[in-house]
PyMOL Python script that loads the backbone (N, CA, C, O; Angstrom):
from pymol import cmd

cmd.read_pdbstr("""\
ATOM      1  N   MET A   1     118.835 103.123 135.145  1.00  0.00           N
ATOM      2  CA  MET A   1     118.283 102.491 133.971  1.00  0.00           C
ATOM      3  C   MET A   1     116.860 102.039 134.280  1.00  0.00           C
ATOM      4  O   MET A   1     116.611 101.381 135.290  1.00  0.00           O
ATOM      5  N   HIS A   2     115.938 102.397 133.405  1.00  0.00           N
ATOM      6  CA  HIS A   2     114.534 102.035 133.599  1.00  0.00           C
ATOM      7  C   HIS A   2     114.240 100.764 132.823  1.00  0.00           C
ATOM      8  O   HIS A   2     114.514 100.676 131.626  1.00  0.00           O
ATOM      9  N   ILE A   3     113.685  99.788 133.508  1.00  0.00           N
ATOM     10  CA  ILE A   3     113.368  98.524 132.856  1.00  0.00           C
ATOM     11  C   ILE A   3     111.863  98.462 132.637  1.00  0.00           C
ATOM     12  O   ILE A   3     111.087  98.615 133.580  1.00  0.00           O
ATOM     13  N   PHE A   4     111.448  98.235 131.378  1.00  0.00           N
ATOM     14  CA  PHE A   4     110.038  98.128 131.040  1.00  0.00           C
ATOM     15  C   PHE A   4     109.593  96.682 131.170  1.00  0.00           C
ATOM     16  O   PHE A   4     110.325  95.747 130.845  1.00  0.00           O
ATOM     17  N   SER A   5     108.368  96.530 131.655  1.00  0.00           N
ATOM     18  CA  SER A   5     107.813  95.180 131.664  1.00  0.00           C
ATOM     19  C   SER A   5     107.351  94.841 130.253  1.00  0.00           C
ATOM     20  O   SER A   5     107.221  95.732 129.414  1.00  0.00           O
ATOM     21  N   GLY A   6     107.105  93.572 129.987  1.00  0.00           N
ATOM     22  CA  GLY A   6     106.647  93.142 128.677  1.00  0.00           C
ATOM     23  C   GLY A   6     105.346  93.809 128.274  1.00  0.00           C
ATOM     24  O   GLY A   6     105.150  94.140 127.105  1.00  0.00           O
ATOM     25  N   ILE A   7     104.455  94.008 129.240  1.00  0.00           N
ATOM     26  CA  ILE A   7     103.160  94.644 128.953  1.00  0.00           C
ATOM     27  C   ILE A   7     103.370  96.095 128.539  1.00  0.00           C
ATOM     28  O   ILE A   7     102.735  96.568 127.597  1.00  0.00           O
ATOM     29  N   GLU A   8     104.244  96.797 129.226  1.00  0.00           N
ATOM     30  CA  GLU A   8     104.515  98.194 128.877  1.00  0.00           C
ATOM     31  C   GLU A   8     105.119  98.294 127.480  1.00  0.00           C
ATOM     32  O   GLU A   8     104.792  99.214 126.730  1.00  0.00           O
ATOM     33  N   LEU A   9     105.990  97.364 127.126  1.00  0.00           N
ATOM     34  CA  LEU A   9     106.584  97.386 125.795  1.00  0.00           C
ATOM     35  C   LEU A   9     105.528  97.150 124.731  1.00  0.00           C
ATOM     36  O   LEU A   9     105.540  97.809 123.691  1.00  0.00           O
ATOM     37  N   LEU A  10     104.616  96.219 124.977  1.00  0.00           N
ATOM     38  CA  LEU A  10     103.545  95.978 124.018  1.00  0.00           C
ATOM     39  C   LEU A  10     102.656  97.201 123.872  1.00  0.00           C
ATOM     40  O   LEU A  10     102.255  97.552 122.762  1.00  0.00           O
ATOM     41  N   ASP A  11     102.344  97.855 124.993  1.00  0.00           N
ATOM     42  CA  ASP A  11     101.531  99.062 124.936  1.00  0.00           C
ATOM     43  C   ASP A  11     102.239 100.149 124.133  1.00  0.00           C
ATOM     44  O   ASP A  11     101.605 100.835 123.332  1.00  0.00           O
ATOM     45  N   ASN A  12     103.535 100.312 124.336  1.00  0.00           N
ATOM     46  CA  ASN A  12     104.296 101.329 123.605  1.00  0.00           C
ATOM     47  C   ASN A  12     104.344 100.997 122.115  1.00  0.00           C
ATOM     48  O   ASN A  12     104.257 101.903 121.285  1.00  0.00           O
ATOM     49  N   GLU A  13     104.478  99.729 121.761  1.00  0.00           N
ATOM     50  CA  GLU A  13     104.497  99.344 120.351  1.00  0.00           C
ATOM     51  C   GLU A  13     103.149  99.639 119.699  1.00  0.00           C
ATOM     52  O   GLU A  13     103.100 100.102 118.560  1.00  0.00           O
ATOM     53  N   LYS A  14     102.060  99.375 120.409  1.00  0.00           N
ATOM     54  CA  LYS A  14     100.721  99.651 119.876  1.00  0.00           C
ATOM     55  C   LYS A  14     100.526 101.149 119.674  1.00  0.00           C
ATOM     56  O   LYS A  14      99.975 101.576 118.659  1.00  0.00           O
ATOM     57  N   LYS A  15     100.977 101.946 120.641  1.00  0.00           N
ATOM     58  CA  LYS A  15     100.857 103.400 120.524  1.00  0.00           C
ATOM     59  C   LYS A  15     101.681 103.912 119.347  1.00  0.00           C
ATOM     60  O   LYS A  15     101.221 104.754 118.576  1.00  0.00           O
ATOM     61  N   THR A  16     102.892 103.402 119.218  1.00  0.00           N
ATOM     62  CA  THR A  16     103.759 103.823 118.117  1.00  0.00           C
ATOM     63  C   THR A  16     103.149 103.448 116.777  1.00  0.00           C
ATOM     64  O   THR A  16     103.169 104.250 115.844  1.00  0.00           O
ATOM     65  N   GLN A  17     102.609 102.248 116.669  1.00  0.00           N
ATOM     66  CA  GLN A  17     101.974 101.805 115.424  1.00  0.00           C
ATOM     67  C   GLN A  17     100.745 102.653 115.130  1.00  0.00           C
ATOM     68  O   GLN A  17     100.508 103.017 113.978  1.00  0.00           O
ATOM     69  N   SER A  18      99.969 102.968 116.142  1.00  0.00           N
ATOM     70  CA  SER A  18      98.778 103.791 115.957  1.00  0.00           C
ATOM     71  C   SER A  18      99.146 105.196 115.480  1.00  0.00           C
ATOM     72  O   SER A  18      98.489 105.744 114.595  1.00  0.00           O
ATOM     73  N   ILE A  19     100.180 105.770 116.057  1.00  0.00           N
ATOM     74  CA  ILE A  19     100.628 107.103 115.658  1.00  0.00           C
ATOM     75  C   ILE A  19     101.117 107.069 114.206  1.00  0.00           C
ATOM     76  O   ILE A  19     100.819 107.975 113.428  1.00  0.00           O
ATOM     77  N   ALA A  20     101.862 106.031 113.847  1.00  0.00           N
ATOM     78  CA  ALA A  20     102.373 105.914 112.475  1.00  0.00           C
ATOM     79  C   ALA A  20     101.230 105.805 111.469  1.00  0.00           C
ATOM     80  O   ALA A  20     101.285 106.399 110.392  1.00  0.00           O
ATOM     81  N   ILE A  21     100.198 105.048 111.821  1.00  0.00           N
ATOM     82  CA  ILE A  21      99.040 104.900 110.936  1.00  0.00           C
ATOM     83  C   ILE A  21      98.304 106.225 110.801  1.00  0.00           C
ATOM     84  O   ILE A  21      97.843 106.569 109.713  1.00  0.00           O
ATOM     85  N   ASP A  22      98.191 106.968 111.891  1.00  0.00           N
ATOM     86  CA  ASP A  22      97.541 108.281 111.843  1.00  0.00           C
ATOM     87  C   ASP A  22      98.332 109.254 110.970  1.00  0.00           C
ATOM     88  O   ASP A  22      97.744 110.002 110.189  1.00  0.00           O
ATOM     89  N   VAL A  23      99.644 109.248 111.096  1.00  0.00           N
ATOM     90  CA  VAL A  23     100.485 110.137 110.283  1.00  0.00           C
ATOM     91  C   VAL A  23     100.380 109.761 108.808  1.00  0.00           C
ATOM     92  O   VAL A  23     100.280 110.633 107.945  1.00  0.00           O
ATOM     93  N   LEU A  24     100.402 108.471 108.523  1.00  0.00           N
ATOM     94  CA  LEU A  24     100.243 108.021 107.145  1.00  0.00           C
ATOM     95  C   LEU A  24      98.897 108.483 106.582  1.00  0.00           C
ATOM     96  O   LEU A  24      98.832 108.962 105.450  1.00  0.00           O
ATOM     97  N   GLY A  25      97.835 108.345 107.357  1.00  0.00           N
ATOM     98  CA  GLY A  25      96.513 108.785 106.918  1.00  0.00           C
ATOM     99  C   GLY A  25      96.484 110.272 106.631  1.00  0.00           C
ATOM    100  O   GLY A  25      95.914 110.704 105.630  1.00  0.00           O
ATOM    101  N   TYR A  26      97.100 111.059 107.509  1.00  0.00           N
ATOM    102  CA  TYR A  26      97.135 112.515 107.307  1.00  0.00           C
ATOM    103  C   TYR A  26      97.868 112.866 106.015  1.00  0.00           C
ATOM    104  O   TYR A  26      97.369 113.640 105.199  1.00  0.00           O
ATOM    105  N   ILE A  27      99.059 112.288 105.838  1.00  0.00           N
ATOM    106  CA  ILE A  27      99.848 112.592 104.638  1.00  0.00           C
ATOM    107  C   ILE A  27      99.113 112.144 103.382  1.00  0.00           C
ATOM    108  O   ILE A  27      99.118 112.850 102.374  1.00  0.00           O
ATOM    109  N   TYR A  28      98.491 110.990 103.437  1.00  0.00           N
ATOM    110  CA  TYR A  28      97.764 110.475 102.282  1.00  0.00           C
ATOM    111  C   TYR A  28      96.612 111.400 101.917  1.00  0.00           C
ATOM    112  O   TYR A  28      96.364 111.659 100.739  1.00  0.00           O
ATOM    113  N   ALA A  29      95.908 111.897 102.931  1.00  0.00           N
ATOM    114  CA  ALA A  29      94.796 112.822 102.683  1.00  0.00           C
ATOM    115  C   ALA A  29      95.299 114.122 102.068  1.00  0.00           C
ATOM    116  O   ALA A  29      94.706 114.630 101.116  1.00  0.00           O
ATOM    117  N   VAL A  30      96.375 114.656 102.601  1.00  0.00           N
ATOM    118  CA  VAL A  30      96.913 115.921 102.094  1.00  0.00           C
ATOM    119  C   VAL A  30      97.375 115.771 100.647  1.00  0.00           C
ATOM    120  O   VAL A  30      97.042 116.599  99.799  1.00  0.00           O
ATOM    121  N   LEU A  31      98.142 114.716 100.364  1.00  0.00           N
ATOM    122  CA  LEU A  31      98.694 114.546  99.026  1.00  0.00           C
ATOM    123  C   LEU A  31      97.631 114.218  97.980  1.00  0.00           C
ATOM    124  O   LEU A  31      97.866 114.392  96.785  1.00  0.00           O
ATOM    125  N   ASN A  32      96.483 113.752  98.411  1.00  0.00           N
ATOM    126  CA  ASN A  32      95.393 113.457  97.479  1.00  0.00           C
ATOM    127  C   ASN A  32      94.380 114.594  97.391  1.00  0.00           C
ATOM    128  O   ASN A  32      93.361 114.468  96.712  1.00  0.00           O
ATOM    129  N   SER A  33      94.653 115.678  98.060  1.00  0.00           N
ATOM    130  CA  SER A  33      93.758 116.835  98.042  1.00  0.00           C
ATOM    131  C   SER A  33      93.957 117.643  96.763  1.00  0.00           C
ATOM    132  O   SER A  33      95.082 118.006  96.422  1.00  0.00           O
ATOM    133  N   ASN A  34      92.879 117.918  96.069  1.00  0.00           N
ATOM    134  CA  ASN A  34      92.967 118.726  94.845  1.00  0.00           C
ATOM    135  C   ASN A  34      93.494 120.122  95.130  1.00  0.00           C
ATOM    136  O   ASN A  34      94.286 120.656  94.353  1.00  0.00           O
ATOM    137  N   SER A  35      93.066 120.716  96.235  1.00  0.00           N
ATOM    138  CA  SER A  35      93.525 122.077  96.546  1.00  0.00           C
ATOM    139  C   SER A  35      95.034 122.089  96.836  1.00  0.00           C
ATOM    140  O   SER A  35      95.726 123.035  96.462  1.00  0.00           O
ATOM    141  N   TYR A  36      95.539 121.054  97.494  1.00  0.00           N
ATOM    142  CA  TYR A  36      96.976 120.957  97.749  1.00  0.00           C
ATOM    143  C   TYR A  36      97.738 120.822  96.428  1.00  0.00           C
ATOM    144  O   TYR A  36      98.741 121.500  96.208  1.00  0.00           O
ATOM    145  N   ARG A  37      97.252 119.945  95.561  1.00  0.00           N
ATOM    146  CA  ARG A  37      97.923 119.726  94.274  1.00  0.00           C
ATOM    147  C   ARG A  37      97.932 120.983  93.422  1.00  0.00           C
ATOM    148  O   ARG A  37      98.933 121.282  92.769  1.00  0.00           O
ATOM    149  N   GLU A  38      96.830 121.721  93.419  1.00  0.00           N
ATOM    150  CA  GLU A  38      96.762 122.957  92.637  1.00  0.00           C
ATOM    151  C   GLU A  38      97.682 124.025  93.220  1.00  0.00           C
ATOM    152  O   GLU A  38      98.403 124.703  92.490  1.00  0.00           O
ATOM    153  N   LYS A  39      97.647 124.164  94.534  1.00  0.00           N
ATOM    154  CA  LYS A  39      98.443 125.207  95.184  1.00  0.00           C
ATOM    155  C   LYS A  39      99.948 124.971  95.016  1.00  0.00           C
ATOM    156  O   LYS A  39     100.711 125.919  94.830  1.00  0.00           O
ATOM    157  N   TYR A  40     100.366 123.710  95.081  1.00  0.00           N
ATOM    158  CA  TYR A  40     101.797 123.401  95.041  1.00  0.00           C
ATOM    159  C   TYR A  40     102.205 122.682  93.759  1.00  0.00           C
ATOM    160  O   TYR A  40     103.208 121.969  93.753  1.00  0.00           O
ATOM    161  N   SER A  41     101.457 122.850  92.684  1.00  0.00           N
ATOM    162  CA  SER A  41     101.736 122.113  91.449  1.00  0.00           C
ATOM    163  C   SER A  41     103.151 122.379  90.913  1.00  0.00           C
ATOM    164  O   SER A  41     103.819 121.452  90.458  1.00  0.00           O
ATOM    165  N   ASP A  42     103.601 123.612  90.963  1.00  0.00           N
ATOM    166  CA  ASP A  42     104.958 123.915  90.473  1.00  0.00           C
ATOM    167  C   ASP A  42     106.022 123.208  91.311  1.00  0.00           C
ATOM    168  O   ASP A  42     106.992 122.679  90.769  1.00  0.00           O
ATOM    169  N   TYR A  43     105.840 123.200  92.633  1.00  0.00           N
ATOM    170  CA  TYR A  43     106.816 122.574  93.517  1.00  0.00           C
ATOM    171  C   TYR A  43     106.796 121.058  93.376  1.00  0.00           C
ATOM    172  O   TYR A  43     107.838 120.412  93.486  1.00  0.00           O
ATOM    173  N   LEU A  44     105.623 120.484  93.135  1.00  0.00           N
ATOM    174  CA  LEU A  44     105.503 119.031  93.043  1.00  0.00           C
ATOM    175  C   LEU A  44     106.192 118.466  91.812  1.00  0.00           C
ATOM    176  O   LEU A  44     106.600 117.305  91.809  1.00  0.00           O
ATOM    177  N   THR A  45     106.326 119.267  90.774  1.00  0.00           N
ATOM    178  CA  THR A  45     107.008 118.782  89.570  1.00  0.00           C
ATOM    179  C   THR A  45     108.526 118.886  89.688  1.00  0.00           C
ATOM    180  O   THR A  45     109.251 118.243  88.929  1.00  0.00           O
ATOM    181  N   LYS A  46     109.011 119.691  90.636  1.00  0.00           N
ATOM    182  CA  LYS A  46     110.451 119.933  90.739  1.00  0.00           C
ATOM    183  C   LYS A  46     111.102 119.323  91.970  1.00  0.00           C
ATOM    184  O   LYS A  46     112.314 119.108  91.986  1.00  0.00           O
ATOM    185  N   ASP A  47     110.315 119.041  93.001  1.00  0.00           N
ATOM    186  CA  ASP A  47     110.897 118.659  94.281  1.00  0.00           C
ATOM    187  C   ASP A  47     109.979 117.659  94.982  1.00  0.00           C
ATOM    188  O   ASP A  47     108.902 117.335  94.481  1.00  0.00           O
ATOM    189  N   PHE A  48     110.409 117.183  96.126  1.00  0.00           N
ATOM    190  CA  PHE A  48     109.578 116.311  96.928  1.00  0.00           C
ATOM    191  C   PHE A  48     108.429 117.112  97.545  1.00  0.00           C
ATOM    192  O   PHE A  48     108.574 118.309  97.796  1.00  0.00           O
ATOM    193  N   PRO A  49     107.296 116.463  97.789  1.00  0.00           N
ATOM    194  CA  PRO A  49     106.170 117.198  98.370  1.00  0.00           C
ATOM    195  C   PRO A  49     106.484 117.651  99.800  1.00  0.00           C
ATOM    196  O   PRO A  49     107.162 116.959 100.559  1.00  0.00           O
ATOM    197  N   ARG A  50     105.986 118.789 100.124  1.00  0.00           N
ATOM    198  CA  ARG A  50     106.106 119.316 101.483  1.00  0.00           C
ATOM    199  C   ARG A  50     104.738 119.171 102.135  1.00  0.00           C
ATOM    200  O   ARG A  50     103.716 119.547 101.562  1.00  0.00           O
ATOM    201  N   VAL A  51     104.738 118.625 103.328  1.00  0.00           N
ATOM    202  CA  VAL A  51     103.487 118.382 104.031  1.00  0.00           C
ATOM    203  C   VAL A  51     103.355 119.417 105.142  1.00  0.00           C
ATOM    204  O   VAL A  51     104.207 119.493 106.028  1.00  0.00           O
ATOM    205  N   PRO A  52     102.289 120.212 105.095  1.00  0.00           N
ATOM    206  CA  PRO A  52     102.109 121.248 106.117  1.00  0.00           C
ATOM    207  C   PRO A  52     101.811 120.651 107.485  1.00  0.00           C
ATOM    208  O   PRO A  52     101.199 119.588 107.593  1.00  0.00           O
ATOM    209  N   VAL A  53     102.251 121.346 108.524  1.00  0.00           N
ATOM    210  CA  VAL A  53     101.969 120.931 109.899  1.00  0.00           C
ATOM    211  C   VAL A  53     100.588 121.460 110.277  1.00  0.00           C
ATOM    212  O   VAL A  53     100.359 122.669 110.255  1.00  0.00           O
ATOM    213  N   PRO A  54      99.662 120.554 110.625  1.00  0.00           N
ATOM    214  CA  PRO A  54      98.287 120.968 110.896  1.00  0.00           C
ATOM    215  C   PRO A  54      98.042 121.256 112.378  1.00  0.00           C
ATOM    216  O   PRO A  54      98.887 120.993 113.233  1.00  0.00           O
ATOM    217  N   SER A  55      96.871 121.799 112.648  1.00  0.00           N
ATOM    218  CA  SER A  55      96.427 121.898 114.040  1.00  0.00           C
ATOM    219  C   SER A  55      96.019 120.496 114.485  1.00  0.00           C
ATOM    220  O   SER A  55      95.857 119.606 113.650  1.00  0.00           O
ATOM    221  N   LYS A  56      95.853 120.295 115.782  1.00  0.00           N
ATOM    222  CA  LYS A  56      95.475 118.971 116.282  1.00  0.00           C
ATOM    223  C   LYS A  56      94.130 118.520 115.729  1.00  0.00           C
ATOM    224  O   LYS A  56      93.963 117.357 115.364  1.00  0.00           O
ATOM    225  N   SER A  57      93.182 119.431 115.668  1.00  0.00           N
ATOM    226  CA  SER A  57      91.849 119.057 115.196  1.00  0.00           C
ATOM    227  C   SER A  57      91.871 118.718 113.700  1.00  0.00           C
ATOM    228  O   SER A  57      91.226 117.759 113.276  1.00  0.00           O
ATOM    229  N   LEU A  58      92.599 119.488 112.909  1.00  0.00           N
ATOM    230  CA  LEU A  58      92.698 119.209 111.481  1.00  0.00           C
ATOM    231  C   LEU A  58      93.429 117.891 111.244  1.00  0.00           C
ATOM    232  O   LEU A  58      93.049 117.116 110.366  1.00  0.00           O
ATOM    233  N   PHE A  59      94.480 117.636 112.027  1.00  0.00           N
ATOM    234  CA  PHE A  59      95.204 116.377 111.916  1.00  0.00           C
ATOM    235  C   PHE A  59      94.280 115.199 112.191  1.00  0.00           C
ATOM    236  O   PHE A  59      94.300 114.202 111.469  1.00  0.00           O
ATOM    237  N   SER A  60      93.490 115.316 113.215  1.00  0.00           N
ATOM    238  CA  SER A  60      92.570 114.241 113.584  1.00  0.00           C
ATOM    239  C   SER A  60      91.572 113.946 112.468  1.00  0.00           C
ATOM    240  O   SER A  60      91.332 112.788 112.127  1.00  0.00           O
ATOM    241  N   ILE A  61      90.999 114.997 111.910  1.00  0.00           N
ATOM    242  CA  ILE A  61      90.007 114.838 110.838  1.00  0.00           C
ATOM    243  C   ILE A  61      90.648 114.240 109.593  1.00  0.00           C
ATOM    244  O   ILE A  61      90.133 113.277 109.023  1.00  0.00           O
ATOM    245  N   LEU A  62      91.776 114.813 109.172  1.00  0.00           N
ATOM    246  CA  LEU A  62      92.413 114.354 107.937  1.00  0.00           C
ATOM    247  C   LEU A  62      93.041 112.972 108.073  1.00  0.00           C
ATOM    248  O   LEU A  62      93.071 112.215 107.103  1.00  0.00           O
ATOM    249  N   SER A  63      93.542 112.628 109.254  1.00  0.00           N
ATOM    250  CA  SER A  63      94.117 111.292 109.416  1.00  0.00           C
ATOM    251  C   SER A  63      93.038 110.228 109.305  1.00  0.00           C
ATOM    252  O   SER A  63      93.279 109.147 108.768  1.00  0.00           O
ATOM    253  N   LYS A  64      91.854 110.533 109.809  1.00  0.00           N
ATOM    254  CA  LYS A  64      90.737 109.586 109.692  1.00  0.00           C
ATOM    255  C   LYS A  64      90.301 109.463 108.228  1.00  0.00           C
ATOM    256  O   LYS A  64      90.123 108.355 107.723  1.00  0.00           O
ATOM    257  N   LEU A  65      90.133 110.586 107.561  1.00  0.00           N
ATOM    258  CA  LEU A  65      89.738 110.557 106.151  1.00  0.00           C
ATOM    259  C   LEU A  65      90.804 109.893 105.279  1.00  0.00           C
ATOM    260  O   LEU A  65      90.483 109.119 104.377  1.00  0.00           O
ATOM    261  N   GLY A  66      92.054 110.198 105.550  1.00  0.00           N
ATOM    262  CA  GLY A  66      93.147 109.585 104.798  1.00  0.00           C
ATOM    263  C   GLY A  66      93.208 108.082 105.012  1.00  0.00           C
ATOM    264  O   GLY A  66      93.495 107.329 104.082  1.00  0.00           O
ATOM    265  N   GLY A  67      92.938 107.645 106.238  1.00  0.00           N
ATOM    266  CA  GLY A  67      92.891 106.211 106.519  1.00  0.00           C
ATOM    267  C   GLY A  67      91.796 105.522 105.730  1.00  0.00           C
ATOM    268  O   GLY A  67      91.983 104.417 105.220  1.00  0.00           O
ATOM    269  N   GLU A  68      90.641 106.187 105.635  1.00  0.00           N
ATOM    270  CA  GLU A  68      89.542 105.641 104.840  1.00  0.00           C
ATOM    271  C   GLU A  68      89.919 105.597 103.361  1.00  0.00           C
ATOM    272  O   GLU A  68      89.568 104.653 102.654  1.00  0.00           O
ATOM    273  N   LEU A  69      90.626 106.607 102.904  1.00  0.00           N
ATOM    274  CA  LEU A  69      91.063 106.652 101.509  1.00  0.00           C
ATOM    275  C   LEU A  69      92.061 105.532 101.211  1.00  0.00           C
ATOM    276  O   LEU A  69      92.005 104.917 100.146  1.00  0.00           O
ATOM    277  N   VAL A  70      92.963 105.272 102.137  1.00  0.00           N
ATOM    278  CA  VAL A  70      93.910 104.157 101.983  1.00  0.00           C
ATOM    279  C   VAL A  70      93.136 102.849 101.853  1.00  0.00           C
ATOM    280  O   VAL A  70      93.430 102.030 100.982  1.00  0.00           O
ATOM    281  N   GLU A  71      92.141 102.657 102.727  1.00  0.00           N
ATOM    282  CA  GLU A  71      91.323 101.443 102.664  1.00  0.00           C
ATOM    283  C   GLU A  71      90.621 101.325 101.312  1.00  0.00           C
ATOM    284  O   GLU A  71      90.562 100.241 100.732  1.00  0.00           O
ATOM    285  N   LEU A  72      90.098 102.422 100.822  1.00  0.00           N
ATOM    286  CA  LEU A  72      89.427 102.401  99.521  1.00  0.00           C
ATOM    287  C   LEU A  72      90.396 102.035  98.402  1.00  0.00           C
ATOM    288  O   LEU A  72      90.070 101.229  97.530  1.00  0.00           O
ATOM    289  N   HIS A  73      91.578 102.625  98.429  1.00  0.00           N
ATOM    290  CA  HIS A  73      92.558 102.359  97.375  1.00  0.00           C
ATOM    291  C   HIS A  73      93.105 100.940  97.433  1.00  0.00           C
ATOM    292  O   HIS A  73      93.538 100.398  96.416  1.00  0.00           O
ATOM    293  N   LEU A  74      93.087 100.338  98.610  1.00  0.00           N
ATOM    294  CA  LEU A  74      93.559  98.959  98.762  1.00  0.00           C
ATOM    295  C   LEU A  74      92.405  97.956  98.713  1.00  0.00           C
ATOM    296  O   LEU A  74      92.611  96.761  98.926  1.00  0.00           O
ATOM    297  N   PHE A  75      91.213  98.433  98.437  1.00  0.00           N
ATOM    298  CA  PHE A  75      90.008  97.609  98.390  1.00  0.00           C
ATOM    299  C   PHE A  75      89.785  96.854  99.693  1.00  0.00           C
ATOM    300  O   PHE A  75      89.341  95.706  99.685  1.00  0.00           O
ATOM    301  N   GLU A  76      90.093  97.502 100.810  1.00  0.00           N
ATOM    302  CA  GLU A  76      89.895  96.893 102.120  1.00  0.00           C
ATOM    303  C   GLU A  76      88.638  97.396 102.804  1.00  0.00           C
ATOM    304  O   GLU A  76      88.300  96.938 103.895  1.00  0.00           O
ATOM    305  N   ASN A  77      87.954  98.317 102.185  1.00  0.00           N
ATOM    306  CA  ASN A  77      86.782  98.913 102.802  1.00  0.00           C
ATOM    307  C   ASN A  77      85.593  97.977 102.644  1.00  0.00           C
ATOM    308  O   ASN A  77      85.261  97.573 101.530  1.00  0.00           O
ATOM    309  N   LEU A  78      84.959  97.634 103.743  1.00  0.00           N
ATOM    310  CA  LEU A  78      83.845  96.692 103.710  1.00  0.00           C
ATOM    311  C   LEU A  78      82.639  97.246 102.967  1.00  0.00           C
ATOM    312  O   LEU A  78      81.883  96.482 102.366  1.00  0.00           O
ATOM    313  N   ARG A  79      82.446  98.549 102.996  1.00  0.00           N
ATOM    314  CA  ARG A  79      81.306  99.131 102.293  1.00  0.00           C
ATOM    315  C   ARG A  79      81.396  98.863 100.791  1.00  0.00           C
ATOM    316  O   ARG A  79      80.379  98.597 100.151  1.00  0.00           O
ATOM    317  N   ILE A  80      82.573  98.928 100.238  1.00  0.00           N
ATOM    318  CA  ILE A  80      82.755  98.654  98.812  1.00  0.00           C
ATOM    319  C   ILE A  80      82.551  97.168  98.550  1.00  0.00           C
ATOM    320  O   ILE A  80      81.889  96.798  97.579  1.00  0.00           O
ATOM    321  N   LYS A  81      83.109  96.310  99.402  1.00  0.00           N
ATOM    322  CA  LYS A  81      82.972  94.874  99.201  1.00  0.00           C
ATOM    323  C   LYS A  81      81.503  94.464  99.232  1.00  0.00           C
ATOM    324  O   LYS A  81      81.068  93.637  98.430  1.00  0.00           O
ATOM    325  N   ASN A  82      80.740  95.044 100.161  1.00  0.00           N
ATOM    326  CA  ASN A  82      79.332  94.694 100.260  1.00  0.00           C
ATOM    327  C   ASN A  82      78.526  95.177  99.062  1.00  0.00           C
ATOM    328  O   ASN A  82      77.566  94.516  98.668  1.00  0.00           O
ATOM    329  N   LYS A  83      78.887  96.306  98.476  1.00  0.00           N
ATOM    330  CA  LYS A  83      78.175  96.828  97.304  1.00  0.00           C
ATOM    331  C   LYS A  83      78.443  95.969  96.082  1.00  0.00           C
ATOM    332  O   LYS A  83      77.582  95.849  95.210  1.00  0.00           O
ATOM    333  N   ASN A  84      79.624  95.370  96.005  1.00  0.00           N
ATOM    334  CA  ASN A  84      79.962  94.573  94.834  1.00  0.00           C
ATOM    335  C   ASN A  84      79.372  93.171  94.860  1.00  0.00           C
ATOM    336  O   ASN A  84      79.418  92.464  93.854  1.00  0.00           O
ATOM    337  N   LYS A  85      78.824  92.765  95.982  1.00  0.00           N
ATOM    338  CA  LYS A  85      78.231  91.414  96.072  1.00  0.00           C
ATOM    339  C   LYS A  85      76.825  91.375  95.554  1.00  0.00           C
ATOM    340  O   LYS A  85      76.193  90.319  95.561  1.00  0.00           O
TER     341      LYS A  85
END
""", "prot")
cmd.dss("prot")
cmd.show_as("cartoon", "prot")
cmd.util.cbc("prot")
cmd.orient("prot")
């Protein structure tokens, strides 16, 4: 049985949370893509959305963009807050 120290557990929780946020960003970017919606419009009206498995580089790019989009939709983006002042 392998026993983790408290520090290792915290590191693993941070990594897991970071991965979850990246996956959420990727999915959010894909589902908000006009080309995705047009390509799968028939399927989206009948079934749950299917999210394609990307390459590592595409995942990285889209997860970052999707994260920014989440911030914009939640009004958490500082650039928007500063423009409104």
